[in-house]
Every structure is written in structure tokens, then in C-alpha cells.
N, CA, C, O and the ligand as a Tripos MOL2 file, in Angstrom:
@<TRIPOS>MOLECULE
protein
  273   271    69     0     0
PROTEIN
NO_CHARGES

@<TRIPOS>ATOM
      1 N         202.3630   25.0410   43.0990 N.3       1 MET1
      2 CA        201.2720   25.1600   44.0660 C.3       1 MET1
      3 C         201.6860   26.3410   44.9860 C.2       1 MET1
      4 O         202.8260   26.4460   45.4400 O.2       1 MET1
      5 N         200.7070   27.2010   45.2250 N.am      2 THR2
      6 CA        200.9510   28.3900   46.0650 C.3       2 THR2
      7 C         199.9520   28.4380   47.1640 C.2       2 THR2
      8 O         198.7670   28.2040   46.9300 O.2       2 THR2
      9 N         200.4010   28.7420   48.4020 N.am      3 THR3
     10 CA        199.4870   28.9090   49.5600 C.3       3 THR3
     11 C         199.6240   30.3320   50.0190 C.2       3 THR3
     12 O         200.7200   30.7820   50.3540 O.2       3 THR3
     13 N         198.5300   31.0400   50.0390 N.am      4 LYS4
     14 CA        198.5790   32.4400   50.5020 C.3       4 LYS4
     15 C         197.4740   32.6830   51.5000 C.2       4 LYS4
     16 O         196.3690   32.1580   51.3570 O.2       4 LYS4
     17 N         197.7620   33.4650   52.4920 N.am      5 THR5
     18 CA        196.7430   33.8280   53.4830 C.3       5 THR5
     19 C         196.3800   35.3230   53.2400 C.2       5 THR5
     20 O         197.2130   36.2280   53.2760 O.2       5 THR5
     21 N         195.0980   35.4850   52.9970 N.am      6 PHE6
     22 CA        194.5530   36.8330   52.7380 C.3       6 PHE6
     23 C         193.8530   37.3200   53.9720 C.2       6 PHE6
     24 O         193.1760   36.5530   54.6570 O.2       6 PHE6
     25 N         194.0130   38.5990   54.2610 N.am      7 LYS7
     26 CA        193.2090   39.2310   55.3560 C.3       7 LYS7
     27 C         191.8980   39.6590   54.7880 C.2       7 LYS7
     28 O         191.8230   40.4790   53.8730 O.2       7 LYS7
     29 N         190.8080   39.0570   55.3760 N.am      8 THR8
     30 CA        189.4580   39.2630   54.8480 C.3       8 THR8
     31 C         188.5880   39.7480   55.9840 C.2       8 THR8
     32 O         187.8380   38.9630   56.5640 O.2       8 THR8
     33 N         188.6760   41.0830   56.3300 N.am      9 PRO9
     34 CA        188.0380   41.6420   57.5200 C.3       9 PRO9
     35 C         186.5560   41.6160   57.4920 C.2       9 PRO9
     36 O         185.9350   41.7890   58.5400 O.2       9 PRO9
     37 N         185.9340   41.4100   56.3500 N.am     10 ALA10
     38 CA        184.4380   41.3870   56.2730 C.3      10 ALA10
     39 C         183.8770   40.1100   56.8440 C.2      10 ALA10
     40 O         182.6580   40.0170   56.9880 O.2      10 ALA10
     41 N         184.6960   39.0940   57.1880 N.am     11 ILE11
     42 CA        184.2130   37.8350   57.7410 C.3      11 ILE11
     43 C         183.7500   38.1470   59.1950 C.2      11 ILE11
     44 O         184.4740   38.7320   60.0000 O.2      11 ILE11
     45 N         182.4590   37.7020   59.4770 N.am     12 HIS12
     46 CA        182.0470   37.9240   60.8800 C.3      12 HIS12
     47 C         181.3740   36.6670   61.5140 C.2      12 HIS12
     48 O         180.9940   36.7080   62.6840 O.2      12 HIS12
     49 N         181.2280   35.5620   60.7550 N.am     13 CYS13
     50 CA        180.6530   34.4300   61.3660 C.3      13 CYS13
     51 C         180.8990   33.1670   60.4860 C.2      13 CYS13
     52 O         181.4310   33.2730   59.3810 O.2      13 CYS13
     53 N         180.5200   32.0350   60.9710 N.am     14 HIS14
     54 CA        180.7330   30.7440   60.2260 C.3      14 HIS14
     55 C         179.9740   30.7010   58.8960 C.2      14 HIS14
     56 O         180.3870   30.0120   57.9630 O.2      14 HIS14
     57 N         178.8950   31.4190   58.8170 N.am     15 HIS15
     58 CA        178.1470   31.4170   57.5520 C.3      15 HIS15
     59 C         179.0610   32.1290   56.4810 C.2      15 HIS15
     60 O         179.1180   31.6860   55.3340 O.2      15 HIS15
     61 N         179.7270   33.1700   56.8520 N.am     16 CYS16
     62 CA        180.6590   33.8000   55.9300 C.3      16 CYS16
     63 C         181.7160   32.8030   55.4770 C.2      16 CYS16
     64 O         182.0400   32.7440   54.2910 O.2      16 CYS16
     65 N         182.2430   32.0390   56.3810 N.am     17 ALA17
     66 CA        183.2700   31.0230   56.1200 C.3      17 ALA17
     67 C         182.7370   30.0320   55.1030 C.2      17 ALA17
     68 O         183.4380   29.6830   54.1530 O.2      17 ALA17
     69 N         181.5480   29.5880   55.2820 N.am     18 MET18
     70 CA        180.9180   28.5770   54.3940 C.3      18 MET18
     71 C         180.8100   29.2110   52.9610 C.2      18 MET18
     72 O         181.1230   28.5680   51.9590 O.2      18 MET18
     73 N         180.3800   30.4210   52.9170 N.am     19 THR19
     74 CA        180.2080   31.0730   51.6050 C.3      19 THR19
     75 C         181.5460   31.2210   50.8670 C.2      19 THR19
     76 O         181.6280   30.9150   49.6770 O.2      19 THR19
     77 N         182.5620   31.6710   51.5390 N.am     20 ILE20
     78 CA        183.8620   31.8530   50.9800 C.3      20 ILE20
     79 C         184.3880   30.4880   50.4750 C.2      20 ILE20
     80 O         184.8780   30.3680   49.3520 O.2      20 ILE20
     81 N         184.2660   29.4680   51.3450 N.am     21 LYS21
     82 CA        184.7560   28.1310   50.9510 C.3      21 LYS21
     83 C         184.0670   27.6320   49.6950 C.2      21 LYS21
     84 O         184.7050   27.1540   48.7570 O.2      21 LYS21
     85 N         182.7420   27.7580   49.7030 N.am     22 ALA22
     86 CA        181.9720   27.3070   48.5470 C.3      22 ALA22
     87 C         182.3340   27.9730   47.2480 C.2      22 ALA22
     88 O         182.4970   27.3270   46.2130 O.2      22 ALA22
     89 N         182.4570   29.3030   47.3280 N.am     23 GLU23
     90 CA        182.7070   30.0850   46.1270 C.3      23 GLU23
     91 C         184.1210   29.8760   45.6520 C.2      23 GLU23
     92 O         184.3530   29.7270   44.4520 O.2      23 GLU23
     93 N         185.0760   29.8610   46.5670 N.am     24 LEU24
     94 CA        186.4940   29.7220   46.0760 C.3      24 LEU24
     95 C         186.7680   28.3110   45.5790 C.2      24 LEU24
     96 O         187.5810   28.0890   44.6810 O.2      24 LEU24
     97 N         186.0610   27.3640   46.1920 N.am     25 SER25
     98 CA        186.2960   25.9840   45.7990 C.3      25 SER25
     99 C         185.8020   25.7150   44.3070 C.2      25 SER25
    100 O         186.2410   24.7650   43.6580 O.2      25 SER25
    101 N         184.9230   26.5530   43.8370 N.am     26 ASP26
    102 CA        184.4190   26.4620   42.4720 C.3      26 ASP26
    103 C         185.4220   26.9790   41.4140 C.2      26 ASP26
    104 O         185.2890   26.7360   40.2140 O.2      26 ASP26
    105 N         186.4150   27.6930   41.9260 N.am     27 LEU27
    106 CA        187.4370   28.2540   41.0290 C.3      27 LEU27
    107 C         188.4340   27.1180   40.6370 C.2      27 LEU27
    108 O         189.0750   26.4710   41.4650 O.2      27 LEU27
    109 N         188.4960   26.9480   39.2920 N.am     28 VAL28
    110 CA        189.3980   25.8530   38.7650 C.3      28 VAL28
    111 C         190.8420   26.1190   39.1780 C.2      28 VAL28
    112 O         191.3740   27.1810   38.8550 O.2      28 VAL28
    113 N         191.5120   25.1690   39.8980 N.am     29 GLY29
    114 CA        192.8500   25.3180   40.2610 C.3      29 GLY29
    115 C         192.9920   25.5500   41.7600 C.2      29 GLY29
    116 O         194.0910   25.4240   42.3000 O.2      29 GLY29
    117 N         191.8940   25.8880   42.4460 N.am     30 VAL30
    118 CA        191.9000   26.0240   43.9430 C.3      30 VAL30
    119 C         191.9260   24.6670   44.5420 C.2      30 VAL30
    120 O         191.0580   23.8480   44.2380 O.2      30 VAL30
    121 N         192.8730   24.3880   45.3740 N.am     31 GLU31
    122 CA        193.0190   23.1040   46.0070 C.3      31 GLU31
    123 C         192.3850   22.9980   47.4010 C.2      31 GLU31
    124 O         191.7540   22.0080   47.7710 O.2      31 GLU31
    125 N         192.5960   24.0740   48.1340 N.am     32 SER32
    126 CA        192.0040   24.0880   49.4520 C.3      32 SER32
    127 C         191.7730   25.4850   49.9450 C.2      32 SER32
    128 O         192.4890   26.4080   49.5590 O.2      32 SER32
    129 N         190.7660   25.6620   50.8090 N.am     33 VAL33
    130 CA        190.4140   26.9480   51.3870 C.3      33 VAL33
    131 C         190.2600   26.7540   52.9000 C.2      33 VAL33
    132 O         189.4750   25.9100   53.3330 O.2      33 VAL33
    133 N         190.9890   27.5130   53.6980 N.am     34 LEU34
    134 CA        190.8530   27.4400   55.1430 C.3      34 LEU34
    135 C         190.4740   28.8360   55.6280 C.2      34 LEU34
    136 O         191.2310   29.7930   55.4670 O.2      34 LEU34
    137 N         189.2830   28.9330   56.2270 N.am     35 VAL35
    138 CA        188.8750   30.2810   56.7300 C.3      35 VAL35
    139 C         188.9170   30.2620   58.2370 C.2      35 VAL35
    140 O         188.3640   29.3850   58.9000 O.2      35 VAL35
    141 N         189.6150   31.2920   58.7600 N.am     36 ASN36
    142 CA        189.6800   31.4180   60.1930 C.3      36 ASN36
    143 C         188.7850   32.6060   60.5970 C.2      36 ASN36
    144 O         189.1530   33.7550   60.3530 O.2      36 ASN36
    145 N         187.6250   32.3490   61.2040 N.am     37 VAL37
    146 CA        186.6680   33.3750   61.5520 C.3      37 VAL37
    147 C         187.2430   34.3220   62.5830 C.2      37 VAL37
    148 O         187.1000   35.5360   62.4320 O.2      37 VAL37
    149 N         187.8980   33.8100   63.6440 N.am     38 GLU38
    150 CA        188.4120   34.6660   64.7010 C.3      38 GLU38
    151 C         189.5000   35.6270   64.1830 C.2      38 GLU38
    152 O         189.5580   36.7960   64.5640 O.2      38 GLU38
    153 N         190.3730   35.0750   63.2820 N.am     39 GLU39
    154 CA        191.4370   35.9300   62.7650 C.3      39 GLU39
    155 C         191.0390   36.7340   61.5570 C.2      39 GLU39
    156 O         191.7430   37.6430   61.1180 O.2      39 GLU39
    157 N         189.8440   36.3560   61.0120 N.am     40 LYS40
    158 CA        189.3700   36.9990   59.7700 C.3      40 LYS40
    159 C         190.3720   36.7980   58.6250 C.2      40 LYS40
    160 O         190.7030   37.7490   57.9170 O.2      40 LYS40
    161 N         190.8250   35.6350   58.4560 N.am     41 THR41
    162 CA        191.7440   35.3520   57.3890 C.3      41 THR41
    163 C         191.2620   34.1620   56.4930 C.2      41 THR41
    164 O         190.5310   33.2830   56.9510 O.2      41 THR41
    165 N         191.6810   34.1680   55.2520 N.am     42 THR42
    166 CA        191.3340   33.0830   54.3090 C.3      42 THR42
    167 C         192.6660   32.5320   53.7730 C.2      42 THR42
    168 O         193.4160   33.2940   53.1620 O.2      42 THR42
    169 N         192.9880   31.2730   53.9690 N.am     43 GLU43
    170 CA        194.1700   30.7100   53.4160 C.3      43 GLU43
    171 C         193.7580   29.9060   52.2240 C.2      43 GLU43
    172 O         192.9020   29.0240   52.3020 O.2      43 GLU43
    173 N         194.3700   30.2180   51.1400 N.am     44 VAL44
    174 CA        193.9450   29.5360   49.8600 C.3      44 VAL44
    175 C         195.2460   28.8670   49.2680 C.2      44 VAL44
    176 O         196.3130   29.4670   49.1320 O.2      44 VAL44
    177 N         195.0360   27.6290   48.9520 N.am     45 THR45
    178 CA        196.1030   26.8470   48.1860 C.3      45 THR45
    179 C         195.6350   26.6710   46.7770 C.2      45 THR45
    180 O         194.5600   26.1150   46.5500 O.2      45 THR45
    181 N         196.4180   27.1350   45.8020 N.am     46 PHE46
    182 CA        195.9390   27.1190   44.3710 C.3      46 PHE46
    183 C         197.0860   26.8720   43.4870 C.2      46 PHE46
    184 O         198.2460   26.9990   43.8780 O.2      46 PHE46
    185 N         196.7480   26.5040   42.2420 N.am     47 ASP47
    186 CA        197.7630   26.2550   41.1850 C.3      47 ASP47
    187 C         197.0950   26.7020   39.9000 C.2      47 ASP47
    188 O         195.9270   27.0920   39.9000 O.2      47 ASP47
    189 N         197.8280   26.6450   38.8210 N.am     48 GLN48
    190 CA        197.3140   27.0210   37.4910 C.3      48 GLN48
    191 C         196.0780   26.1740   37.2320 C.2      48 GLN48
    192 O         196.0830   24.9930   37.5770 O.2      48 GLN48
    193 N         195.0180   26.7210   36.6430 N.am     49 PRO49
    194 CA        194.9710   28.0090   35.9920 C.3      49 PRO49
    195 C         194.5990   29.1830   36.9710 C.2      49 PRO49
    196 O         194.5430   30.3380   36.5490 O.2      49 PRO49
    197 N         194.3500   28.8720   38.2630 N.am     50 ALA50
    198 CA        193.9870   29.9360   39.2120 C.3      50 ALA50
    199 C         195.2050   30.8220   39.5460 C.2      50 ALA50
    200 O         196.3220   30.3220   39.6820 O.2      50 ALA50
    201 N         194.9870   32.0910   39.6700 N.am     51 THR51
    202 CA        196.0990   32.9670   40.0520 C.3      51 THR51
    203 C         195.6260   33.7600   41.2790 C.2      51 THR51
    204 O         194.4460   33.7870   41.6300 O.2      51 THR51
    205 N         196.6590   34.4280   41.9310 N.am     52 GLU52
    206 CA        196.3030   35.2480   43.0470 C.3      52 GLU52
    207 C         195.2760   36.2790   42.7210 C.2      52 GLU52
    208 O         194.3790   36.5550   43.5180 O.2      52 GLU52
    209 N         195.4040   36.8680   41.5240 N.am     53 SER53
    210 CA        194.4500   37.9200   41.1290 C.3      53 SER53
    211 C         193.0600   37.3370   40.8680 C.2      53 SER53
    212 O         192.0790   38.0470   41.0870 O.2      53 SER53
    213 N         192.9200   36.1070   40.4190 N.am     54 ASP54
    214 CA        191.5800   35.4890   40.3220 C.3      54 ASP54
    215 C         190.9900   35.3610   41.7060 C.2      54 ASP54
    216 O         189.8190   35.6840   41.9070 O.2      54 ASP54
    217 N         191.7630   34.9010   42.6590 N.am     55 VAL55
    218 CA        191.2570   34.7250   44.0410 C.3      55 VAL55
    219 C         190.8120   36.0960   44.6040 C.2      55 VAL55
    220 O         189.7450   36.2040   45.2100 O.2      55 VAL55
    221 N         191.5880   37.0700   44.4100 N.am     56 ARG56
    222 CA        191.2470   38.4220   44.8730 C.3      56 ARG56
    223 C         189.9600   38.9400   44.2360 C.2      56 ARG56
    224 O         189.0760   39.4680   44.9110 O.2      56 ARG56
    225 N         189.8840   38.7710   42.9130 N.am     57 SER57
    226 CA        188.6450   39.1890   42.1800 C.3      57 SER57
    227 C         187.4150   38.5630   42.7250 C.2      57 SER57
    228 O         186.4050   39.2220   42.9720 O.2      57 SER57
    229 N         187.5150   37.2260   42.9160 N.am     58 LEU58
    230 CA        186.3530   36.5420   43.3710 C.3      58 LEU58
    231 C         185.9690   36.9760   44.8300 C.2      58 LEU58
    232 O         184.7930   37.1490   45.1510 O.2      58 LEU58
    233 N         186.9710   37.1360   45.6580 N.am     59 LEU59
    234 CA        186.6880   37.6510   47.0370 C.3      59 LEU59
    235 C         186.0170   38.9990   46.9780 C.2      59 LEU59
    236 O         185.1110   39.2600   47.7700 O.2      59 LEU59
    237 N         186.4420   39.9080   46.0290 N.am     60 ASP60
    238 CA        185.8170   41.1610   45.8920 C.3      60 ASP60
    239 C         184.3390   41.0240   45.4610 C.2      60 ASP60
    240 O         183.4290   41.6550   45.9990 O.2      60 ASP60
    241 N         184.1770   40.1560   44.4520 N.am     61 GLU61
    242 CA        182.8130   39.8980   43.9520 C.3      61 GLU61
    243 C         181.8280   39.4200   44.9810 C.2      61 GLU61
    244 O         180.6740   39.8490   44.9790 O.2      61 GLU61
    245 N         182.2640   38.5220   45.8800 N.am     62 ILE62
    246 CA        181.3010   37.9470   46.8670 C.3      62 ILE62
    247 C         181.2510   38.8160   48.1320 C.2      62 ILE62
    248 O         180.5180   38.4770   49.0610 O.2      62 ILE62
    249 N         182.0070   39.9280   48.2010 N.am     63 GLY63
    250 CA        181.8190   40.8610   49.2820 C.3      63 GLY63
    251 C         182.7800   40.6580   50.4340 C.2      63 GLY63
    252 O         182.5740   41.1390   51.5490 O.2      63 GLY63
    253 N         183.8690   39.9060   50.1140 N.am     64 TYR64
    254 CA        184.9690   39.7750   51.2330 C.3      64 TYR64
    255 C         186.2720   40.2150   50.6470 C.2      64 TYR64
    256 O         187.1640   39.3790   50.5050 O.2      64 TYR64
    257 N         186.4570   41.4920   50.2870 N.am     65 PRO65
    258 CA        187.6730   41.9470   49.6590 C.3      65 PRO65
    259 C         188.8850   41.6590   50.5200 C.2      65 PRO65
    260 O         188.8340   41.8500   51.7350 O.2      65 PRO65
    261 N         189.9710   41.2050   49.9220 N.am     66 ALA66
    262 CA        191.2340   40.9670   50.6780 C.3      66 ALA66
    263 C         192.0240   42.2730   50.8680 C.2      66 ALA66
    264 O         192.1420   43.0760   49.9430 O.2      66 ALA66
    265 N         192.5500   42.4670   52.0580 N.am     67 GLU67
    266 CA        193.3670   43.5950   52.3580 C.3      67 GLU67
    267 C         194.8030   43.3040   51.8740 C.2      67 GLU67
    268 O         195.2450   42.1550   51.8640 O.2      67 GLU67
    269 N         195.5110   44.3630   51.4780 N.am     68 ALA68
    270 CA        196.9080   44.2620   51.0850 C.3      68 ALA68
    271 C         197.2930   43.1730   50.2470 C.2      68 ALA68
    272 O         198.4660   43.0520   49.8920 O.2      68 ALA68
    273 CU        178.8010   35.9600   58.4240 Cu       69 CU69
@<TRIPOS>BOND
     1     1     2 1
     2     2     3 1
     3     3     4 2
     4     3     5 am
     5     5     6 1
     6     6     7 1
     7     7     8 2
     8     7     9 am
     9     9    10 1
    10    10    11 1
    11    11    12 2
    12    11    13 am
    13    13    14 1
    14    14    15 1
    15    15    16 2
    16    15    17 am
    17    17    18 1
    18    18    19 1
    19    19    20 2
    20    19    21 am
    21    21    22 1
    22    22    23 1
    23    23    24 2
    24    23    25 am
    25    25    26 1
    26    26    27 1
    27    27    28 2
    28    27    29 am
    29    29    30 1
    30    30    31 1
    31    31    32 2
    32    31    33 am
    33    33    34 1
    34    34    35 1
    35    35    36 2
    36    35    37 am
    37    37    38 1
    38    38    39 1
    39    39    40 2
    40    39    41 am
    41    41    42 1
    42    42    43 1
    43    43    44 2
    44    43    45 am
    45    45    46 1
    46    46    47 1
    47    47    48 2
    48    47    49 am
    49    49    50 1
    50    50    51 1
    51    51    52 2
    52    51    53 am
    53    53    54 1
    54    54    55 1
    55    55    56 2
    56    55    57 am
    57    57    58 1
    58    58    59 1
    59    59    60 2
    60    59    61 am
    61    61    62 1
    62    62    63 1
    63    63    64 2
    64    63    65 am
    65    65    66 1
    66    66    67 1
    67    67    68 2
    68    67    69 am
    69    69    70 1
    70    70    71 1
    71    71    72 2
    72    71    73 am
    73    73    74 1
    74    74    75 1
    75    75    76 2
    76    75    77 am
    77    77    78 1
    78    78    79 1
    79    79    80 2
    80    79    81 am
    81    81    82 1
    82    82    83 1
    83    83    84 2
    84    83    85 am
    85    85    86 1
    86    86    87 1
    87    87    88 2
    88    87    89 am
    89    89    90 1
    90    90    91 1
    91    91    92 2
    92    91    93 am
    93    93    94 1
    94    94    95 1
    95    95    96 2
    96    95    97 am
    97    97    98 1
    98    98    99 1
    99    99   100 2
   100    99   101 am
   101   101   102 1
   102   102   103 1
   103   103   104 2
   104   103   105 am
   105   105   106 1
   106   106   107 1
   107   107   108 2
   108   107   109 am
   109   109   110 1
   110   110   111 1
   111   111   112 2
   112   111   113 am
   113   113   114 1
   114   114   115 1
   115   115   116 2
   116   115   117 am
   117   117   118 1
   118   118   119 1
   119   119   120 2
   120   119   121 am
   121   121   122 1
   122   122   123 1
   123   123   124 2
   124   123   125 am
   125   125   126 1
   126   126   127 1
   127   127   128 2
   128   127   129 am
   129   129   130 1
   130   130   131 1
   131   131   132 2
   132   131   133 am
   133   133   134 1
   134   134   135 1
   135   135   136 2
   136   135   137 am
   137   137   138 1
   138   138   139 1
   139   139   140 2
   140   139   141 am
   141   141   142 1
   142   142   143 1
   143   143   144 2
   144   143   145 am
   145   145   146 1
   146   146   147 1
   147   147   148 2
   148   147   149 am
   149   149   150 1
   150   150   151 1
   151   151   152 2
   152   151   153 am
   153   153   154 1
   154   154   155 1
   155   155   156 2
   156   155   157 am
   157   157   158 1
   158   158   159 1
   159   159   160 2
   160   159   161 am
   161   161   162 1
   162   162   163 1
   163   163   164 2
   164   163   165 am
   165   165   166 1
   166   166   167 1
   167   167   168 2
   168   167   169 am
   169   169   170 1
   170   170   171 1
   171   171   172 2
   172   171   173 am
   173   173   174 1
   174   174   175 1
   175   175   176 2
   176   175   177 am
   177   177   178 1
   178   178   179 1
   179   179   180 2
   180   179   181 am
   181   181   182 1
   182   182   183 1
   183   183   184 2
   184   183   185 am
   185   185   186 1
   186   186   187 1
   187   187   188 2
   188   187   189 am
   189   189   190 1
   190   190   191 1
   191   191   192 2
   192   191   193 am
   193   193   194 1
   194   194   195 1
   195   195   196 2
   196   195   197 am
   197   197   198 1
   198   198   199 1
   199   199   200 2
   200   199   201 am
   201   201   202 1
   202   202   203 1
   203   203   204 2
   204   203   205 am
   205   205   206 1
   206   206   207 1
   207   207   208 2
   208   207   209 am
   209   209   210 1
   210   210   211 1
   211   211   212 2
   212   211   213 am
   213   213   214 1
   214   214   215 1
   215   215   216 2
   216   215   217 am
   217   217   218 1
   218   218   219 1
   219   219   220 2
   220   219   221 am
   221   221   222 1
   222   222   223 1
   223   223   224 2
   224   223   225 am
   225   225   226 1
   226   226   227 1
   227   227   228 2
   228   227   229 am
   229   229   230 1
   230   230   231 1
   231   231   232 2
   232   231   233 am
   233   233   234 1
   234   234   235 1
   235   235   236 2
   236   235   237 am
   237   237   238 1
   238   238   239 1
   239   239   240 2
   240   239   241 am
   241   241   242 1
   242   242   243 1
   243   243   244 2
   244   243   245 am
   245   245   246 1
   246   246   247 1
   247   247   248 2
   248   247   249 am
   249   249   250 1
   250   250   251 1
   251   251   252 2
   252   251   253 am
   253   253   254 1
   254   254   255 1
   255   255   256 2
   256   255   257 am
   257   257   258 1
   258   258   259 1
   259   259   260 2
   260   259   261 am
   261   261   262 1
   262   262   263 1
   263   263   264 2
   264   263   265 am
   265   265   266 1
   266   266   267 1
   267   267   268 2
   268   267   269 am
   269   269   270 1
   270   270   271 1
   271   271   272 2
@<TRIPOS>SUBSTRUCTURE
     1 MET1         2 RESIDUE 1 A MET
     2 THR2         6 RESIDUE 1 A THR
     3 THR3        10 RESIDUE 1 A THR
     4 LYS4        14 RESIDUE 1 A LYS
     5 THR5        18 RESIDUE 1 A THR
     6 PHE6        22 RESIDUE 1 A PHE
     7 LYS7        26 RESIDUE 1 A LYS
     8 THR8        30 RESIDUE 1 A THR
     9 PRO9        34 RESIDUE 1 A PRO
    10 ALA10       38 RESIDUE 1 A ALA
    11 ILE11       42 RESIDUE 1 A ILE
    12 HIS12       46 RESIDUE 1 A HIS
    13 CYS13       50 RESIDUE 1 A CYS
    14 HIS14       54 RESIDUE 1 A HIS
    15 HIS15       58 RESIDUE 1 A HIS
    16 CYS16       62 RESIDUE 1 A CYS
    17 ALA17       66 RESIDUE 1 A ALA
    18 MET18       70 RESIDUE 1 A MET
    19 THR19       74 RESIDUE 1 A THR
    20 ILE20       78 RESIDUE 1 A ILE
    21 LYS21       82 RESIDUE 1 A LYS
    22 ALA22       86 RESIDUE 1 A ALA
    23 GLU23       90 RESIDUE 1 A GLU
    24 LEU24       94 RESIDUE 1 A LEU
    25 SER25       98 RESIDUE 1 A SER
    26 ASP26      102 RESIDUE 1 A ASP
    27 LEU27      106 RESIDUE 1 A LEU
    28 VAL28      110 RESIDUE 1 A VAL
    29 GLY29      114 RESIDUE 1 A GLY
    30 VAL30      118 RESIDUE 1 A VAL
    31 GLU31      122 RESIDUE 1 A GLU
    32 SER32      126 RESIDUE 1 A SER
    33 VAL33      130 RESIDUE 1 A VAL
    34 LEU34      134 RESIDUE 1 A LEU
    35 VAL35      138 RESIDUE 1 A VAL
    36 ASN36      142 RESIDUE 1 A ASN
    37 VAL37      146 RESIDUE 1 A VAL
    38 GLU38      150 RESIDUE 1 A GLU
    39 GLU39      154 RESIDUE 1 A GLU
    40 LYS40      158 RESIDUE 1 A LYS
    41 THR41      162 RESIDUE 1 A THR
    42 THR42      166 RESIDUE 1 A THR
    43 GLU43      170 RESIDUE 1 A GLU
    44 VAL44      174 RESIDUE 1 A VAL
    45 THR45      178 RESIDUE 1 A THR
    46 PHE46      182 RESIDUE 1 A PHE
    47 ASP47      186 RESIDUE 1 A ASP
    48 GLN48      190 RESIDUE 1 A GLN
    49 PRO49      194 RESIDUE 1 A PRO
    50 ALA50      198 RESIDUE 1 A ALA
    51 THR51      202 RESIDUE 1 A THR
    52 GLU52      206 RESIDUE 1 A GLU
    53 SER53      210 RESIDUE 1 A SER
    54 ASP54      214 RESIDUE 1 A ASP
    55 VAL55      218 RESIDUE 1 A VAL
    56 ARG56      222 RESIDUE 1 A ARG
    57 SER57      226 RESIDUE 1 A SER
    58 LEU58      230 RESIDUE 1 A LEU
    59 LEU59      234 RESIDUE 1 A LEU
    60 ASP60      238 RESIDUE 1 A ASP
    61 GLU61      242 RESIDUE 1 A GLU
    62 ILE62      246 RESIDUE 1 A ILE
    63 GLY63      250 RESIDUE 1 A GLY
    64 TYR64      254 RESIDUE 1 A TYR
    65 PRO65      258 RESIDUE 1 A PRO
    66 ALA66      262 RESIDUE 1 A ALA
    67 GLU67      266 RESIDUE 1 A GLU
    68 ALA68      270 RESIDUE 1 A ALA
    69 CU69       273 GROUP 0 **** ****
């Protein structure tokens, strides 16, 4: 199990947080998603078959690309 916090600067409101949570939760292997609107971060806990690169790809796809 891996927990990683991604900087997702495109987040601007709670609607963004809901979208990210809904989309990432659909990824098989994602255990939990915590979005901090003020900090513009997304903390994701995941395990196989999900990988960090899957999480990043999905964030790109939905318009919230992760920095660094
Ligand atoms: Cu928003």
C-alpha cells in the first residue's frame, strides 16, 4: 500500500474535489482519496493493480495534472 500526496494546482473549489474523488475512486486499487482544496493537494492511497503513473494519467485526463 502506498500513500502519496500530489500537488494539483488546478483545484479551485469543492466541486473539483468531488470530481477528483469520484474519478480516482473508480480506479481499481485506489483505497482512499483525500483532497485538500486550500492546499490544492490530492492524497491518494493505492495498491496493485493501481500505480502512481495510473493515478497521474487519470489526473491529467480529468484536467487536474499533478506537479512534480
Ligand atoms: Cu472547482
